[in-house]
C-alpha positions as CSV (number, residue, x, y, z in Angstrom):
1,X,0.0,0.0,0.0
2,X,2.8,2.4,0.8
3,X,4.6,1.6,-2.5
4,X,1.3,2.3,-4.4
5,X,1.1,5.8,-2.7
6,X,4.8,6.5,-3.5
7,X,4.3,5.4,-7.1
8,X,1.1,7.5,-7.4
9,X,2.9,10.6,-5.9
10,X,5.7,10.1,-8.5
11,X,3.3,9.6,-11.4
12,X,1.4,12.8,-10.4
13,X,4.6,14.7,-10.0
14,X,5.8,13.7,-13.5
15,X,2.4,14.4,-14.9
16,X,2.5,18.0,-13.4
17,X,6.0,18.5,-14.4
18,X,5.2,17.5,-18.1
19,X,2.2,19.8,-18.1
20,X,4.1,22.7,-16.7
21,X,7.0,22.1,-19.1
22,X,4.5,21.9,-22.2
23,X,2.8,25.2,-20.9
24,X,6.1,26.8,-20.7
25,X,7.2,25.9,-24.1
26,X,4.2,27.1,-25.9
27,X,4.7,29.3,-29.0
28,X,3.5,32.9,-29.0
29,X,1.8,32.7,-32.2
30,X,-1.9,33.7,-32.0
31,X,-4.5,31.0,-31.6
32,X,-7.1,30.5,-34.2
33,X,-10.5,31.6,-33.4
34,X,-12.4,29.0,-31.3
35,X,-15.5,27.5,-32.8
36,X,-18.8,28.9,-31.4
37,X,-19.7,25.4,-30.2
38,X,-16.6,24.9,-28.0
39,X,-17.0,28.4,-26.5
40,X,-20.7,27.6,-25.8
41,X,-19.7,24.4,-24.3
42,X,-16.9,26.0,-22.0
43,X,-19.4,28.8,-21.1
44,X,-22.1,26.3,-20.3
45,X,-19.8,24.1,-18.3
46,X,-18.6,27.2,-16.1
47,X,-22.3,28.6,-15.8
48,X,-23.6,25.1,-14.8
49,X,-21.0,24.9,-12.0
50,X,-21.9,28.4,-10.8
51,X,-25.6,27.8,-10.9
52,X,-25.1,24.4,-9.0
53,X,-22.9,26.2,-6.6
54,X,-25.4,29.1,-6.1
55,X,-28.2,26.5,-5.2
56,X,-26.0,25.1,-2.3
57,X,-24.4,28.4,-1.4
58,X,-25.4,28.5,2.4
59,X,-23.5,25.3,3.2
60,X,-20.4,27.0,4.7
61,X,-22.1,30.0,6.3
62,X,-18.9,32.1,7.1
63,X,-17.8,32.2,3.5
64,X,-19.6,33.4,0.3
65,X,-19.0,31.9,-3.1
66,X,-17.6,34.4,-5.7
67,X,-17.0,34.3,-9.4
68,X,-13.3,33.8,-9.1
69,X,-11.0,34.0,-12.1
70,X,-12.7,34.2,-15.5
71,X,-10.0,33.6,-18.2
72,X,-8.9,30.6,-20.2
73,X,-8.6,27.3,-18.4
74,X,-9.5,29.2,-15.2
75,X,-13.0,29.5,-16.5
76,X,-13.3,25.7,-16.3
77,X,-14.0,24.8,-12.8
78,X,-14.7,21.0,-13.2
79,X,-12.3,18.2,-13.2
80,X,-13.7,15.0,-14.8
81,X,-12.8,11.4,-13.7
82,X,-13.0,8.0,-15.2
83,X,-15.5,5.5,-13.8
84,X,-14.4,4.3,-10.2
85,X,-11.3,6.3,-10.4
86,X,-9.8,9.4,-8.4
87,X,-6.9,9.8,-11.0
88,X,-6.7,13.3,-12.7
89,X,-6.3,12.8,-16.3
90,X,-6.6,14.5,-19.8
91,X,-7.6,18.1,-19.7
92,X,-8.0,17.8,-15.7
93,X,-4.3,18.0,-15.4
94,X,-4.2,21.4,-17.2
95,X,-7.2,22.7,-15.4
96,X,-5.7,21.9,-12.1
97,X,-2.3,23.3,-13.1
98,X,-4.0,26.7,-14.2
99,X,-5.9,26.9,-10.9
100,X,-2.8,26.1,-8.9
101,X,-0.8,29.0,-10.6
102,X,-3.7,31.4,-9.9
103,X,-4.0,30.3,-6.3
104,X,-0.3,30.4,-5.6
105,X,-0.1,33.9,-7.0
106,X,-3.3,35.1,-4.9
107,X,-2.8,33.7,-1.4
108,X,-6.1,35.6,-0.3
109,X,-8.1,33.3,-2.7
110,X,-9.8,30.2,-1.2
111,X,-11.6,27.4,-2.8
112,X,-13.8,24.4,-2.0
113,X,-13.3,21.2,-3.8
114,X,-16.5,19.4,-4.2
115,X,-16.2,15.7,-5.0
116,X,-19.1,14.0,-6.9
117,X,-19.8,10.6,-8.2
118,X,-22.3,9.0,-10.6
119,X,-25.2,7.0,-9.1
120,X,-23.6,3.6,-9.3
121,X,-22.4,2.2,-6.0
122,X,-23.7,2.4,-2.6
123,X,-24.2,5.9,-0.9
124,X,-21.3,5.1,1.5
125,X,-19.0,4.0,-1.2
126,X,-19.9,7.1,-3.4
127,X,-19.2,9.4,-0.5
128,X,-15.8,7.9,-0.1
129,X,-15.1,8.0,-3.8
130,X,-16.2,11.7,-3.9
131,X,-13.7,12.4,-1.1
132,X,-10.9,10.6,-2.8
133,X,-11.5,12.7,-5.9
134,X,-11.6,15.9,-4.0
135,X,-8.3,15.0,-2.1
136,X,-6.7,14.0,-5.4
137,X,-7.2,17.5,-6.8
138,X,-6.2,19.0,-3.3
139,X,-3.0,17.1,-3.3
140,X,-2.3,18.2,-6.9
141,X,-2.8,21.8,-6.0
142,X,-0.6,21.6,-2.9
143,X,2.2,20.0,-4.8
144,X,2.1,23.0,-7.2
145,X,2.5,25.7,-4.4
146,X,-1.1,26.3,-3.1
147,X,-1.3,26.7,0.7
148,X,-3.2,24.3,2.9
149,X,-5.3,27.2,4.2
150,X,-6.6,28.1,0.8
151,X,-8.2,24.7,0.3
152,X,-11.2,23.0,1.8
153,X,-12.8,19.7,0.6
154,X,-16.3,18.2,0.7
155,X,-17.8,15.0,-0.8
156,X,-21.4,15.0,-2.0
157,X,-21.1,11.5,-3.5
158,X,-24.1,10.9,-5.8
159,X,-26.3,13.6,-4.1
160,X,-25.7,16.4,-6.5
161,X,-25.7,15.1,-10.0
162,X,-25.0,17.5,-12.8
163,X,-27.1,15.5,-15.1
164,X,-30.0,13.4,-13.7
165,X,-29.9,10.9,-16.6
166,X,-29.2,7.2,-16.2
167,X,-26.8,6.5,-19.0
168,X,-23.0,6.7,-19.7
169,X,-23.3,10.4,-20.9
170,X,-25.0,11.4,-17.7
171,X,-22.7,9.4,-15.5
172,X,-19.7,10.9,-17.2
173,X,-20.8,14.5,-16.3
174,X,-21.4,13.5,-12.8
175,X,-18.0,12.0,-12.0
176,X,-16.3,15.3,-11.1
177,X,-14.7,17.7,-8.7
178,X,-16.0,21.3,-8.9
179,X,-13.6,23.9,-8.0
180,X,-15.7,26.6,-6.0
181,X,-14.0,30.0,-5.4
182,X,-14.9,31.5,-1.9
183,X,-14.1,34.9,-0.2
184,X,-13.8,35.2,3.6
185,X,-16.9,36.8,5.4
186,X,-16.7,40.6,5.6
187,X,-15.1,40.9,2.3
188,X,-17.1,41.9,-0.7
189,X,-17.7,39.2,-3.2
190,X,-16.3,39.8,-6.7
191,X,-19.4,40.2,-9.0
192,X,-19.6,37.6,-11.9
193,X,-18.3,39.2,-15.1
194,X,-20.9,39.3,-18.0
C-alpha cells in the first residue's frame, strides 16, 4: 500500500512537471478563433457549475461564493474522472495546473473542492469516492504551491448530479470535482463578469 502511494505521488509529480513544461514551451503565435460550439460548451460548463454552486451556497455559512477568475482554463471549474477512479487525467491536469498557478499567486483566494460521483455504487462508497477525488485535486494543488489554508474539501457522492440521466453520458458528467471560489466573510464578493 505504501509503495502504491509512493508510485502514485511520483506519477502525479511527473504528470504535473510535463504539463508545466509543455505550458512553458508554448509558442507565442496567435491561436485560431475557437469555434462557437466549443466556446458555448466551455461557458455552459462554467455557468452550470456556478448555478449548481449558487443553489448550495449556504452550506459554509462563514464564507460566500464568488465568481473567481474568468479567463482561459481558469473559466473551467470542473475536473472529470473515469469510472471508479480518483486519478486526474487529460484536460483535468491542465485545469488543475491553471488553478494552482492562480491560487499560488493570490494567497487571499480560497476554494472548496466538491467531490461528486455517478449514481452507481452504494451511498457510502460514493461518499468515499467523492472524497478521494476531492483529495486528489487537493494534493495536486498543494504540490504546485497552493497553501493548505486556501483549500477545503467536501464530498457529495451521488447527491448532487450535474445530469439526472441514467446512461453513460450522464454518468460521465457526474464523475467530477467542482472548484468553487470563496471569499472570507466580511469581504465583498467579486461580481460575476458578463
